[in-house]
Backbone as ProteinMPNN parsed JSONL, in Angstrom:
{"seq_chain_A": "MTEETPGFDEKPDVPSDAAPEDAAQEAGSADKAGSAPAGDANESTQDVAVTAQLDQARSALNERTADLQRLQAEYQNYRRRVERDRITVKEIASASVLSELLPTLDDIGRAREHGELVGGFKSVAESLEAVVAKLGLTQFGKEGEPFDPTIHEALMHSYAPDVTETTCVAILQPGYRIGERTIRPARVAVAEPQPGAQSAKSGSEDDAKGAKASDEESGGPEEG", "coords_chain_A": {"N_chain_A": [[-52.977, 16.298, 85.754], [-50.481, 16.361, 83.228], [-47.487, 18.001, 83.148], [-45.779, 19.873, 80.667], [-42.427, 20.054, 79.804], [-40.824, 22.995, 79.268], [-38.714, 24.203, 76.455], [-37.635, 21.941, 75.24], [-37.519, 20.052, 72.263], [-39.435, 17.801, 70.327], [-38.111, 14.646, 69.418], [-37.407, 12.574, 66.581], [-38.685, 9.293, 66.258], [-36.502, 6.691, 66.914], [-35.372, 3.517, 66.247], [-34.832, 1.369, 68.893], [-32.859, -0.543, 68.733], [-31.089, 0.281, 66.781], [-27.969, 1.411, 65.902], [-26.014, 4.468, 66.085], [-24.033, 4.582, 64.096], [-25.012, 2.945, 62.04], [-27.178, 4.352, 61.15], [-25.919, 6.572, 60.009], [-24.529, 5.373, 57.881], [-26.646, 4.48, 56.308], [-27.717, 6.898, 55.486], [-25.587, 7.893, 53.949], [-25.477, 6.018, 51.883], [-27.886, 6.489, 50.643], [-27.382, 9.048, 49.638], [-25.346, 8.48, 47.76], [-26.682, 6.786, 46.005], [-28.427, 8.55, 44.864], [-26.703, 10.275, 43.446], [-25.301, 8.692, 41.556], [-26.505, 8.029, 38.928], [-26.239, 10.487, 37.543], [-23.424, 10.818, 37.333], [-22.692, 8.577, 35.671], [-23.995, 9.254, 33.312], [-22.572, 11.526, 32.499], [-20.007, 10.418, 32.007], [-20.63, 8.671, 29.867], [-21.391, 10.492, 27.874], [-18.93, 11.784, 27.442], [-17.411, 9.643, 26.423], [-18.721, 9.178, 23.966], [-18.157, 11.577, 22.662], [-15.352, 11.447, 22.453], [-15.05, 9.176, 20.834], [-16.269, 10.096, 18.477], [-14.459, 12.111, 17.778], [-12.174, 10.55, 17.29], [-13.042, 9.044, 15.067], [-13.351, 11.103, 13.221], [-10.708, 11.957, 13.011], [-9.51, 9.651, 11.926], [-10.824, 9.56, 9.44], [-9.888, 11.933, 8.266], [-7.165, 11.283, 8.133], [-7.195, 9.103, 6.346], [-8.054, 10.419, 4.02], [-5.907, 12.176, 3.561], [-3.879, 10.332, 3.161], [-4.763, 9.067, 0.804], [-4.624, 11.264, -0.944], [-1.854, 11.683, -0.939], [-0.914, 9.285, -2.074], [-2.067, 9.509, -4.625], [-0.756, 11.789, -5.602], [1.857, 10.806, -5.625], [1.649, 8.778, -7.565], [1.016, 10.335, -9.821], [3.372, 11.792, -10.02], [5.236, 9.771, -10.61], [4.261, 8.958, -13.112], [4.698, 11.318, -14.496], [7.517, 11.427, -14.433], [8.113, 9.179, -15.993], [7.02, 9.979, -18.459], [8.635, 12.18, -19.042], [11.159, 10.953, -19.246], [10.668, 9.251, -21.412], [10.117, 11.132, -23.414], [12.561, 12.412, -23.481], [14.255, 10.423, -24.466], [13.082, 10.066, -26.969], [13.498, 12.583, -28.192], [16.28, 12.564, -28.253], [16.732, 10.397, -30.007], [15.556, 11.406, -32.335], [17.204, 13.619, -32.869], [19.67, 12.306, -33.215], [19.025, 10.681, -35.408], [18.599, 12.618, -37.348], [21.17, 13.585, -37.791], [22.668, 11.252, -38.394], [21.388, 10.264, -40.63], [22.417, 11.753, -42.681], [24.855, 10.631, -43.019], [24.465, 8.174, -44.15], [24.774, 7.724, -47.018], [27.597, 7.774, -47.166], [28.234, 5.576, -45.573], [27.12, 3.609, -47.185], [28.863, 3.745, -49.379], [31.181, 2.847, -48.144], [30.448, 0.227, -47.583], [30.145, -0.844, -50.185], [32.75, -0.572, -51.11], [34.018, -2.374, -49.388], [32.885, -4.793, -50.237], [34.002, -5.028, -52.758], [36.645, -5.338, -52.201], [38.196, -3.075, -51.863], [38.649, -1.745, -49.56], [41.143, -0.753, -47.999], [44.33, -0.007, -46.431], [44.833, 3.348, -45.236], [42.267, 4.288, -45.703], [40.694, 2.187, -44.884], [41.052, 2.22, -42.079], [39.914, 4.699, -41.42], [37.278, 4.25, -42.258], [36.494, 2.139, -40.584], [36.662, 3.428, -38.113], [34.662, 5.376, -38.397], [32.397, 3.736, -38.644], [32.412, 2.596, -36.101], [31.858, 4.814, -34.521], [29.241, 5.603, -35.323], [27.88, 3.321, -34.598], [28.153, 3.435, -31.848], [26.53, 5.582, -31.352], [24.104, 4.422, -31.591], [23.205, 3.497, -34.053], [22.095, 0.923, -36.091], [22.437, -1.731, -38.442], [20.306, -3.461, -40.721], [18.719, -6.2, -42.49], [18.77, -9.041, -44.318], [19.582, -11.678, -46.577], [17.159, -14.112, -47.454], [15.369, -13.73, -45.368], [11.917, -13.289, -44.371], [9.805, -11.148, -46.3], [9.001, -7.952, -45.16], [6.863, -5.383, -45.289], [6.968, -3.141, -43.656], [9.58, -2.651, -42.95], [11.063, -3.219, -45.155], [11.818, -2.369, -48.536], [10.727, -3.159, -51.611], [12.479, -3.451, -54.529], [12.893, -5.053, -56.7], [11.271, -7.804, -58.297], [10.394, -11.242, -58.406], [9.781, -14.748, -59.292], [10.1, -17.836, -57.569], [10.728, -21.323, -57.339], [11.519, -22.494, -54.964], [10.69, -21.197, -52.668], [8.36, -20.558, -50.078], [6.948, -18.397, -49.27], [6.725, -14.792, -49.634], [9.919, -13.649, -50.054], [13.034, -12.151, -49.128], [15.474, -12.087, -51.43], [17.766, -10.852, -52.201], [19.838, -8.235, -50.99], [19.782, -5.083, -51.806], [20.367, -2.597, -50.794], [21.305, -1.902, -47.569], [19.233, -1.575, -44.618], [18.712, 0.889, -42.0], [18.442, 1.594, -38.511], [17.586, 3.319, -35.456], [17.358, 2.355, -32.281], [14.023, 1.627, -31.954], [13.254, 3.065, -34.077], [13.013, 3.406, -37.495], [15.339, 4.488, -39.764], [15.989, 4.255, -42.453], [14.467, 2.126, -44.776], [15.293, -1.279, -45.656], [16.388, -1.906, -48.883], [15.371, -4.181, -51.216], [15.454, -7.211, -53.216], [12.809, -9.269, -54.058], [11.268, -12.51, -53.941], [8.57, -14.525, -54.964], [6.479, -17.42, -54.34], [6.367, -19.818, -57.012], [3.771, -19.506, -59.372], [1.137, -21.826, -59.195], [2.842, -23.768, -58.308], [2.544, -24.328, -55.621], [-0.005, -25.384, -55.602], [0.392, -27.68, -57.166], [2.2, -29.009, -55.55], [0.633, -29.454, -53.312], [-1.272, -31.151, -54.484], [0.34, -33.354, -55.14], [1.086, -34.188, -52.602], [-1.417, -34.906, -51.621], [-2.012, -37.044, -53.353], [-0.013, -38.827, -52.602], [-0.726, -39.34, -49.966], [-3.204, -40.563, -50.445], [-2.428, -42.864, -51.81], [-0.961, -44.156, -49.848], [-2.939, -44.653, -47.961], [-4.526, -46.414, -49.414], [-2.802, -48.582, -49.713], [-2.579, -49.391, -47.063], [-5.192, -50.254, -46.568], [-5.386, -52.437, -48.245], [-3.621, -54.144, -47.182], [-0.963, -53.621, -47.615], [1.658, -52.994, -50.071], [1.693, -54.957, -53.09], [3.746, -57.789, -53.493], [6.2, -58.567, -55.92]], "CA_chain_A": [[-52.502, 16.717, 84.454], [-49.023, 16.242, 83.078], [-46.885, 19.261, 82.754], [-44.753, 19.776, 79.62], [-41.195, 20.778, 80.151], [-40.506, 23.947, 78.193], [-37.328, 24.241, 75.964], [-37.233, 20.664, 74.619], [-38.292, 19.663, 71.073], [-39.646, 16.372, 70.187], [-37.146, 13.97, 68.548], [-38.032, 11.488, 65.833], [-38.531, 7.962, 66.841], [-35.365, 5.906, 66.44], [-35.464, 2.193, 66.844], [-33.941, 1.217, 70.037], [-31.739, -1.438, 68.437], [-30.258, 0.856, 65.706], [-26.819, 2.171, 66.394], [-25.801, 5.734, 65.353], [-23.214, 4.377, 62.892], [-25.865, 2.394, 61.003], [-27.983, 5.449, 60.596], [-25.052, 7.392, 59.147], [-24.258, 4.628, 56.645], [-27.85, 4.505, 55.483], [-27.836, 8.225, 54.881], [-24.582, 8.016, 52.888], [-25.887, 5.196, 50.758], [-28.955, 7.194, 49.934], [-26.785, 10.156, 48.877], [-24.635, 7.913, 46.606], [-27.664, 6.296, 45.038], [-29.005, 9.688, 44.142], [-25.723, 10.937, 42.58], [-24.715, 7.759, 40.595], [-26.983, 8.186, 37.549], [-25.697, 11.707, 36.925], [-22.027, 10.574, 36.964], [-22.655, 7.661, 34.524], [-24.419, 9.983, 32.118], [-21.46, 12.393, 32.071], [-18.962, 9.577, 31.406], [-21.113, 8.187, 28.573], [-21.31, 11.621, 26.928], [-17.523, 11.993, 27.119], [-16.98, 8.55, 25.546], [-19.269, 9.422, 22.633], [-17.418, 12.69, 22.063], [-14.006, 10.962, 22.097], [-15.21, 8.283, 19.683], [-16.533, 10.923, 17.302], [-13.205, 12.774, 17.408], [-11.3, 9.546, 16.685], [-13.545, 8.745, 13.727], [-13.04, 12.253, 12.367], [-9.265, 11.945, 12.762], [-9.236, 8.559, 10.987], [-11.302, 9.958, 8.115], [-8.94, 12.92, 7.729], [-5.923, 10.578, 7.815], [-7.414, 8.339, 5.115], [-8.098, 11.357, 2.9], [-4.545, 12.672, 3.304], [-3.107, 9.216, 2.589], [-5.189, 8.909, -0.586], [-4.061, 12.387, -1.701], [-0.419, 11.446, -1.096], [-0.732, 8.21, -3.049], [-2.4, 10.027, -5.944], [0.336, 12.671, -6.023], [3.019, 9.981, -5.939], [1.409, 8.129, -8.858], [1.135, 11.363, -10.858], [4.786, 12.133, -10.168], [5.888, 8.667, -11.316], [3.856, 9.052, -14.521], [5.402, 12.477, -15.061], [8.913, 11.053, -14.654], [8.173, 8.268, -17.14], [6.802, 10.758, -19.693], [9.838, 12.999, -19.301], [12.228, 10.068, -19.71], [10.318, 8.8, -22.756], [10.298, 12.258, -24.324], [13.992, 12.675, -23.617], [14.807, 9.414, -25.375], [12.569, 10.349, -28.319], [14.213, 13.753, -28.723], [17.65, 12.143, -28.553], [16.703, 9.574, -31.216], [15.277, 12.271, -33.488], [18.412, 14.395, -33.157], [20.684, 11.404, -33.767], [18.596, 10.262, -36.737], [18.798, 13.737, -38.274], [22.597, 13.673, -38.13], [23.168, 10.014, -38.99], [20.819, 10.063, -41.968], [23.304, 12.406, -43.651], [26.038, 9.795, -43.188], [24.124, 6.891, -44.762], [25.464, 7.522, -48.312], [29.004, 7.442, -46.922], [28.262, 4.189, -45.107], [26.876, 2.766, -48.365], [30.111, 3.69, -50.144], [32.111, 1.98, -47.407], [30.001, -1.146, -47.776], [30.465, -1.276, -51.552], [34.206, -0.728, -51.189], [34.377, -3.613, -48.695], [32.481, -5.912, -51.091], [34.903, -5.132, -53.913], [38.022, -5.486, -51.746], [38.897, -1.803, -51.984], [38.766, -1.126, -48.24], [42.504, -1.081, -47.576], [45.172, 1.11, -46.037], [44.292, 4.38, -44.354], [40.828, 4.377, -45.921], [40.079, 1.163, -44.046], [41.058, 2.682, -40.692], [38.926, 5.771, -41.29], [35.958, 3.652, -42.397], [36.176, 1.396, -39.371], [36.437, 4.401, -37.036], [33.341, 5.966, -38.614], [31.385, 2.726, -38.31], [32.387, 2.44, -34.644], [31.211, 5.995, -33.94], [27.798, 5.568, -35.565], [27.336, 2.229, -33.795], [28.086, 3.931, -30.486], [25.382, 6.48, -31.295], [22.879, 3.621, -31.626], [22.808, 3.131, -35.407], [22.271, -0.497, -36.391], [22.107, -2.112, -39.819], [19.474, -4.659, -40.802], [18.431, -6.68, -43.83], [19.55, -10.225, -44.664], [18.991, -12.546, -47.585], [16.443, -15.269, -46.952], [14.366, -13.411, -44.361], [10.614, -12.964, -44.957], [9.616, -9.748, -46.673], [8.152, -7.182, -44.252], [6.739, -4.06, -45.916], [7.208, -2.051, -42.715], [11.019, -2.382, -42.846], [11.688, -3.517, -46.444], [11.313, -1.709, -49.747], [11.01, -4.076, -52.711], [12.849, -2.793, -55.782], [12.846, -6.06, -57.753], [10.315, -8.855, -57.977], [10.53, -12.439, -59.246], [9.172, -15.959, -58.749], [11.08, -18.898, -57.339], [10.029, -22.552, -56.922], [12.009, -23.007, -53.689], [10.236, -20.37, -51.544], [6.958, -20.798, -49.712], [6.356, -17.092, -48.976], [7.496, -13.706, -50.214], [11.201, -13.7, -49.359], [14.097, -11.266, -49.614], [16.509, -12.94, -52.008], [18.97, -10.047, -52.393], [19.82, -6.948, -50.288], [20.371, -4.087, -52.694], [20.854, -1.507, -49.948], [20.881, -2.259, -46.205], [18.441, -0.615, -43.862], [19.31, 1.362, -40.748], [17.5, 2.038, -37.478], [18.08, 3.727, -34.134], [16.354, 1.84, -31.36], [12.876, 1.113, -32.698], [12.951, 4.021, -35.147], [13.652, 3.064, -38.768], [15.814, 5.667, -40.503], [15.845, 3.937, -43.867], [14.136, 0.707, -44.96], [16.215, -2.056, -46.484], [15.922, -2.032, -50.263], [15.632, -5.6, -51.466], [14.802, -7.937, -54.309], [11.974, -10.296, -53.432], [10.782, -13.607, -54.785], [7.339, -15.151, -54.497], [6.354, -18.805, -54.824], [5.981, -19.978, -58.419], [2.328, -19.733, -59.501], [0.779, -23.204, -59.451], [3.756, -24.721, -57.671], [1.974, -24.723, -54.349], [-1.139, -26.278, -55.876], [0.934, -28.965, -57.606], [2.786, -29.656, -54.387], [-0.472, -29.944, -52.481], [-1.844, -32.308, -55.168], [1.25, -34.494, -54.992], [0.975, -34.664, -51.233], [-2.707, -35.598, -51.492], [-1.893, -38.327, -54.043], [0.825, -39.71, -51.794], [-1.53, -39.769, -48.823], [-4.211, -41.501, -50.916], [-1.777, -44.133, -52.123], [-0.602, -44.788, -48.582], [-4.173, -45.168, -47.349], [-4.955, -47.577, -50.195], [-1.923, -49.689, -49.366], [-2.919, -49.863, -45.715], [-6.459, -50.987, -46.618], [-5.192, -53.709, -48.965], [-2.641, -54.973, -46.471], [0.384, -53.304, -48.037], [1.91, -53.15, -51.504], [1.851, -56.311, -53.567], [5.117, -58.189, -53.772], [6.357, -59.14, -57.238]], "C_chain_A": [[-50.986, 16.673, 84.413], [-48.482, 17.536, 82.568], [-45.784, 19.004, 81.726], [-43.571, 20.615, 80.001], [-40.836, 21.7, 79.012], [-39.032, 23.846, 77.791], [-36.845, 22.966, 75.343], [-38.141, 20.362, 73.453], [-38.443, 18.176, 71.054], [-38.672, 15.795, 69.175], [-37.853, 12.876, 67.801], [-37.747, 10.169, 66.502], [-37.393, 7.227, 66.175], [-35.46, 4.541, 67.062], [-34.412, 2.025, 67.909], [-32.729, 0.383, 69.732], [-30.838, -0.923, 67.343], [-29.166, 1.684, 66.297], [-26.661, 3.445, 65.588], [-24.999, 5.528, 64.076], [-24.059, 3.833, 61.752], [-26.712, 3.465, 60.363], [-27.169, 6.316, 59.659], [-24.767, 6.691, 57.83], [-25.462, 4.621, 55.729], [-28.026, 5.844, 54.802], [-26.836, 8.409, 53.747], [-24.937, 7.207, 51.671], [-26.971, 5.852, 49.952], [-28.406, 8.328, 49.102], [-26.076, 9.635, 47.629], [-25.604, 7.418, 45.551], [-28.279, 7.42, 44.259], [-28.037, 10.324, 43.18], [-25.168, 10.031, 41.505], [-25.236, 7.941, 39.185], [-26.413, 9.407, 36.863], [-24.256, 11.497, 36.495], [-21.907, 9.652, 35.767], [-23.039, 8.371, 33.232], [-23.306, 10.872, 31.599], [-20.358, 11.582, 31.406], [-19.377, 9.062, 30.037], [-21.036, 9.275, 27.509], [-19.871, 11.881, 26.511], [-17.001, 10.904, 26.184], [-17.482, 8.756, 24.115], [-18.498, 10.526, 21.93], [-16.027, 12.251, 21.622], [-14.065, 10.047, 20.882], [-15.445, 9.063, 18.398], [-15.265, 11.629, 16.829], [-12.235, 11.785, 16.749], [-11.741, 9.197, 15.268], [-13.222, 9.883, 12.763], [-11.551, 12.281, 12.021], [-8.892, 10.835, 11.778], [-9.669, 8.926, 9.57], [-10.352, 10.959, 7.465], [-7.627, 12.253, 7.335], [-6.058, 9.784, 6.52], [-7.439, 9.249, 3.889], [-6.707, 11.856, 2.552], [-3.683, 11.571, 2.689], [-3.468, 9.0, 1.117], [-4.629, 10.037, -1.457], [-2.571, 12.173, -1.958], [-0.141, 10.359, -2.123], [-1.034, 8.686, -4.459], [-1.29, 10.939, -6.47], [1.581, 11.87, -6.392], [2.863, 9.288, -7.284], [1.543, 9.128, -10.007], [2.597, 11.728, -11.097], [5.538, 11.042, -10.918], [5.529, 8.693, -12.802], [4.566, 10.211, -15.212], [6.863, 12.13, -15.359], [9.052, 10.132, -15.865], [7.971, 9.023, -18.454], [8.031, 11.578, -20.042], [10.962, 12.133, -19.842], [11.946, 9.589, -21.134], [10.516, 9.926, -23.776], [11.772, 12.562, -24.539], [14.629, 11.692, -24.591], [14.351, 9.679, -26.81], [13.301, 11.522, -28.957], [15.642, 13.391, -29.099], [17.695, 11.323, -29.835], [16.459, 10.425, -32.455], [16.509, 13.063, -33.879], [19.494, 13.508, -33.776], [20.317, 10.964, -35.184], [18.825, 11.361, -37.758], [20.254, 13.844, -38.716], [23.055, 12.431, -38.894], [22.589, 9.762, -40.373], [21.677, 10.717, -43.04], [24.557, 11.571, -43.911], [25.746, 8.473, -43.891], [24.758, 6.709, -46.138], [26.94, 7.163, -48.145], [29.144, 6.008, -46.442], [27.99, 3.215, -46.255], [28.141, 2.639, -49.21], [31.13, 2.784, -49.461], [31.736, 0.516, -47.606], [30.339, -1.669, -49.161], [31.97, -1.477, -51.718], [34.654, -2.016, -50.499], [34.022, -4.83, -49.56], [33.449, -6.12, -52.258], [36.372, -5.219, -53.488], [38.83, -4.207, -51.83], [39.086, -1.112, -50.639], [40.114, -1.526, -47.641], [43.205, 0.184, -47.113], [44.504, 2.059, -45.06], [42.781, 4.526, -44.49], [40.095, 3.362, -45.045], [40.002, 1.617, -42.597], [40.01, 3.764, -40.471], [37.513, 5.197, -41.346], [35.561, 2.913, -41.131], [35.922, 2.323, -38.189], [35.054, 5.042, -37.166], [32.24, 4.984, -38.257], [31.283, 2.518, -36.802], [31.66, 3.608, -33.982], [29.698, 5.932, -34.127], [27.138, 4.429, -34.786], [27.205, 2.658, -32.335], [26.902, 4.882, -30.299], [24.056, 5.738, -31.424], [22.425, 3.214, -33.002], [23.101, 1.656, -35.641], [21.781, -0.778, -37.809], [21.235, -3.367, -39.795], [19.184, -4.981, -42.262], [19.349, -7.829, -44.188], [18.814, -11.031, -45.727], [18.317, -13.75, -46.927], [15.408, -14.959, -45.89], [13.042, -13.052, -45.033], [10.489, -11.465, -45.234], [8.616, -9.097, -45.72], [8.033, -5.769, -44.812], [6.982, -2.89, -44.969], [8.691, -1.707, -42.589], [11.754, -2.665, -44.155], [11.02, -2.706, -47.553], [11.719, -2.582, -50.936], [11.285, -3.284, -53.986], [12.809, -3.764, -56.964], [11.932, -7.193, -57.297], [10.5, -10.017, -58.937], [9.789, -13.593, -58.567], [10.25, -17.015, -58.593], [10.341, -20.138, -56.849], [10.418, -23.031, -55.522], [11.623, -22.135, -52.496], [8.758, -20.645, -51.315], [6.225, -19.516, -49.336], [7.221, -16.017, -49.617], [8.768, -13.508, -49.397], [12.185, -12.716, -49.983], [15.244, -12.151, -50.13], [17.797, -12.161, -52.267], [18.778, -8.718, -51.663], [20.548, -5.948, -51.185], [20.951, -2.917, -51.922], [20.383, -1.793, -48.518], [20.035, -1.162, -45.566], [19.145, -0.241, -42.571], [18.197, 1.805, -39.802], [18.265, 2.499, -36.249], [17.024, 3.314, -33.126], [15.249, 1.157, -32.151], [12.508, 2.002, -33.879], [13.736, 3.654, -36.403], [14.037, 4.346, -39.495], [15.648, 5.46, -42.002], [15.503, 2.467, -44.004], [15.192, 0.023, -45.816], [15.602, -2.221, -47.874], [16.363, -3.388, -50.788], [15.001, -6.039, -52.772], [14.056, -9.1, -53.678], [11.575, -11.344, -54.46], [9.552, -14.196, -54.13], [7.292, -16.591, -54.986], [5.871, -18.855, -56.267], [4.478, -20.24, -58.515], [2.042, -21.179, -59.893], [1.669, -24.213, -58.776], [3.176, -25.215, -56.361], [0.806, -25.693, -54.545], [-0.659, -27.656, -56.3], [1.536, -29.732, -56.441], [1.71, -30.233, -53.483], [-1.113, -31.166, -53.117], [-0.981, -33.533, -55.031], [1.166, -35.074, -53.59], [-0.326, -35.423, -51.026], [-2.656, -36.965, -52.156], [-1.087, -39.321, -53.214], [0.051, -40.225, -50.596], [-2.588, -40.794, -49.245], [-3.625, -42.863, -51.21], [-1.409, -44.881, -50.856], [-1.825, -45.39, -47.919], [-4.658, -46.412, -48.087], [-4.111, -48.793, -49.868], [-2.268, -50.257, -48.0], [-4.204, -50.676, -45.734], [-6.274, -52.362, -47.26], [-4.153, -54.597, -48.311], [-1.238, -54.732, -46.927], [0.568, -53.49, -49.518], [2.138, -54.6, -51.882], [3.296, -56.604, -53.884], [5.207, -58.855, -55.133], [6.931, -60.532, -57.188]], "O_chain_A": [[-50.304, 16.911, 85.41], [-49.017, 18.099, 81.613], [-44.978, 18.084, 81.861], [-43.707, 21.748, 80.464], [-40.569, 21.24, 77.901], [-38.186, 23.471, 78.603], [-35.684, 22.915, 74.936], [-39.365, 20.396, 73.582], [-37.692, 17.42, 71.671], [-38.432, 16.426, 68.145], [-38.807, 12.294, 68.318], [-36.746, 9.965, 67.189], [-37.349, 7.16, 64.947], [-35.613, 4.417, 68.277], [-33.275, 2.487, 67.803], [-31.684, 0.544, 70.362], [-29.885, -1.614, 66.982], [-29.419, 2.571, 67.113], [-27.153, 3.492, 64.46], [-25.24, 6.207, 63.079], [-23.85, 4.217, 60.602], [-26.926, 3.46, 59.151], [-27.671, 6.751, 58.623], [-24.761, 7.328, 56.776], [-25.323, 4.742, 54.512], [-28.446, 5.903, 53.646], [-27.16, 8.994, 52.714], [-24.724, 7.651, 50.543], [-26.98, 5.78, 48.723], [-28.88, 8.57, 47.992], [-26.17, 10.243, 46.562], [-25.383, 7.603, 44.354], [-28.621, 7.247, 43.089], [-28.474, 10.877, 42.171], [-24.579, 10.559, 40.562], [-24.411, 8.006, 38.273], [-26.127, 9.344, 35.667], [-23.874, 11.94, 35.412], [-21.077, 9.917, 34.897], [-22.462, 8.106, 32.177], [-23.107, 10.97, 30.388], [-19.825, 11.984, 30.372], [-18.551, 9.021, 29.126], [-20.656, 9.006, 26.37], [-19.613, 12.171, 25.343], [-16.239, 11.191, 25.261], [-16.739, 8.529, 23.16], [-18.214, 10.425, 20.736], [-15.567, 12.632, 20.545], [-13.215, 10.137, 19.996], [-14.886, 8.732, 17.353], [-15.02, 11.735, 15.627], [-11.557, 12.124, 15.779], [-10.908, 9.07, 14.37], [-12.859, 9.639, 11.612], [-11.174, 12.586, 10.889], [-8.06, 11.042, 10.895], [-8.959, 8.633, 8.607], [-10.043, 10.858, 6.277], [-7.034, 12.611, 6.317], [-5.149, 9.786, 5.69], [-6.906, 8.893, 2.839], [-6.359, 11.95, 1.375], [-2.862, 11.833, 1.81], [-2.589, 8.777, 0.284], [-4.205, 9.792, -2.586], [-2.078, 12.445, -3.053], [0.762, 10.494, -2.949], [-0.334, 8.309, -5.399], [-0.927, 10.868, -7.645], [2.28, 12.204, -7.349], [3.815, 9.21, -8.06], [2.116, 8.806, -11.047], [3.011, 11.947, -12.235], [6.38, 11.338, -11.766], [6.391, 8.475, -13.653], [4.982, 10.1, -16.365], [7.388, 12.494, -16.412], [9.979, 10.274, -16.662], [8.653, 8.753, -19.443], [8.422, 11.658, -21.207], [11.647, 12.523, -20.788], [12.852, 9.523, -21.964], [11.025, 9.693, -24.872], [12.187, 12.924, -25.64], [15.439, 12.075, -25.435], [15.131, 9.537, -27.752], [13.681, 11.461, -30.126], [16.16, 13.842, -30.121], [18.585, 11.516, -30.664], [17.071, 10.201, -33.499], [16.835, 13.177, -35.06], [20.154, 13.902, -34.737], [21.181, 10.881, -36.057], [19.2, 11.087, -38.898], [20.538, 14.155, -39.872], [23.742, 12.536, -39.91], [23.228, 9.116, -41.203], [21.666, 10.281, -44.191], [25.244, 11.78, -44.911], [26.673, 7.724, -44.2], [25.249, 5.616, -46.42], [27.471, 6.343, -48.894], [30.064, 5.3, -46.853], [28.56, 2.125, -46.296], [28.458, 1.555, -49.7], [31.854, 2.043, -50.125], [32.609, -0.335, -47.778], [30.773, -2.812, -49.303], [32.415, -2.418, -52.376], [35.575, -2.68, -50.975], [34.785, -5.794, -49.607], [33.683, -7.249, -52.689], [37.257, -5.175, -54.343], [40.059, -4.267, -51.866], [39.627, -0.008, -50.584], [40.218, -2.493, -46.886], [42.744, 1.297, -47.364], [43.732, 1.657, -44.19], [42.092, 4.846, -43.521], [39.013, 3.641, -44.528], [38.976, 1.417, -41.949], [39.302, 3.755, -39.464], [36.645, 5.605, -40.574], [34.431, 3.039, -40.658], [35.064, 2.04, -37.353], [34.357, 5.231, -36.169], [31.251, 5.364, -37.63], [30.192, 2.289, -36.279], [30.936, 3.423, -33.004], [28.951, 6.183, -33.182], [25.987, 4.543, -34.363], [26.245, 2.281, -31.662], [26.34, 4.972, -29.207], [22.994, 6.359, -31.372], [21.349, 2.631, -33.133], [24.22, 1.194, -35.417], [20.844, -0.149, -38.301], [21.413, -4.234, -38.939], [19.378, -4.15, -43.15], [20.555, -7.642, -44.348], [17.584, -11.06, -45.766], [18.837, -14.328, -45.972], [14.628, -15.842, -45.532], [13.046, -12.556, -46.159], [11.007, -10.634, -44.488], [7.523, -9.619, -45.499], [9.015, -5.028, -44.808], [7.18, -1.763, -45.423], [9.035, -0.601, -42.172], [12.947, -2.382, -44.261], [9.826, -2.407, -47.504], [12.905, -2.728, -51.232], [10.429, -2.538, -54.462], [12.701, -3.332, -58.111], [11.825, -7.503, -56.111], [10.733, -9.818, -60.129], [9.255, -13.466, -57.465], [11.192, -17.082, -59.382], [9.427, -20.028, -56.032], [9.734, -23.878, -54.948], [12.174, -22.314, -51.411], [8.01, -20.928, -52.25], [5.015, -19.538, -49.106], [8.322, -16.3, -50.089], [8.709, -13.233, -48.198], [12.175, -12.478, -51.191], [15.892, -12.864, -49.363], [18.832, -12.774, -52.53], [17.694, -8.137, -51.703], [21.773, -5.973, -51.301], [21.929, -2.311, -52.358], [19.181, -1.913, -48.282], [20.118, 0.011, -45.931], [20.044, -0.94, -42.104], [17.161, 2.316, -40.226], [19.418, 2.128, -36.028], [15.92, 3.859, -33.116], [15.501, 0.229, -32.92], [11.551, 1.716, -34.6], [14.966, 3.596, -36.383], [13.187, 5.181, -39.804], [15.225, 6.362, -42.726], [16.177, 1.627, -43.407], [15.893, 0.667, -46.598], [14.447, -2.623, -48.016], [17.551, -3.711, -50.807], [14.151, -5.36, -53.35], [14.611, -9.83, -52.858], [11.551, -11.096, -55.665], [9.488, -14.35, -52.91], [7.986, -16.948, -55.939], [5.062, -18.029, -56.689], [3.961, -21.108, -57.811], [2.649, -21.696, -60.831], [1.313, -25.387, -58.671], [3.303, -26.393, -56.028], [0.632, -26.659, -53.802], [-1.203, -28.674, -55.872], [1.402, -30.953, -56.353], [1.842, -31.339, -52.957], [-1.466, -32.116, -52.417], [-1.49, -34.635, -54.829], [1.174, -36.291, -53.407], [-0.354, -36.451, -50.348], [-3.179, -37.94, -51.615], [-1.428, -40.501, -53.132], [0.15, -41.4, -50.242], [-2.85, -41.76, -48.529], [-4.23, -43.892, -50.908], [-1.531, -46.104, -50.795], [-1.77, -46.495, -47.38], [-5.143, -47.356, -47.464], [-4.629, -49.904, -49.758], [-2.249, -51.472, -47.806], [-4.321, -51.67, -45.016], [-6.924, -53.331, -46.867], [-3.838, -55.674, -48.817], [-0.367, -55.561, -46.66], [-0.286, -54.09, -50.172], [2.699, -55.378, -51.11], [3.994, -55.778, -54.47], [4.334, -59.658, -55.464], [7.126, -61.158, -58.23]]}, "name": "protein", "num_of_chains": 1, "seq": "MTEETPGFDEKPDVPSDAAPEDAAQEAGSADKAGSAPAGDANESTQDVAVTAQLDQARSALNERTADLQRLQAEYQNYRRRVERDRITVKEIASASVLSELLPTLDDIGRAREHGELVGGFKSVAESLEAVVAKLGLTQFGKEGEPFDPTIHEALMHSYAPDVTETTCVAILQPGYRIGERTIRPARVAVAEPQPGAQSAKSGSEDDAKGAKASDEESGGPEEG"}
């Protein structure tokens, strides 16, 4: 019978050709293979969280940019309204004052037409006209221009054979405006085309065209 030596445990079988270093490397590889999936999962979760934060930051930035652009547009519109209102108020105030001077300007105009604008009166008149022009007052209304009921007031009416539309043939009182605001329309005498003159003119033109066409068809006018 074989006697067992007490105090010694049995050791696992190890291949005789395996070195101790190889066994250690195999054990380390097994440990790494077991821990790799857990590390990849943690990194993937962190990437998703960072991406979500970036998307949230971009969305907030876009909203703030849109709010800023909207506020800037509102401010520009506000500035334009204020400037437009300021100009309107200025024109109204100037029109209120200058409208009281229109009779004086009419007197100056009549005096100039009659050759009475001389001496000191001439200097005062020219100074007054320069001041009102500086305030934006302009005169309008000329003979021969088409009649416009929005800026002309017809006080006299007649017919004339030499006009093709309603025309201002005389300026009885000039009109005045400030900017686009009309303070007083020009008071004028107007003339309309002579009744039947246009029809007769059209008939004459038609006859002339017919005669020309007839001559062309017959080879020209006959020679005497």
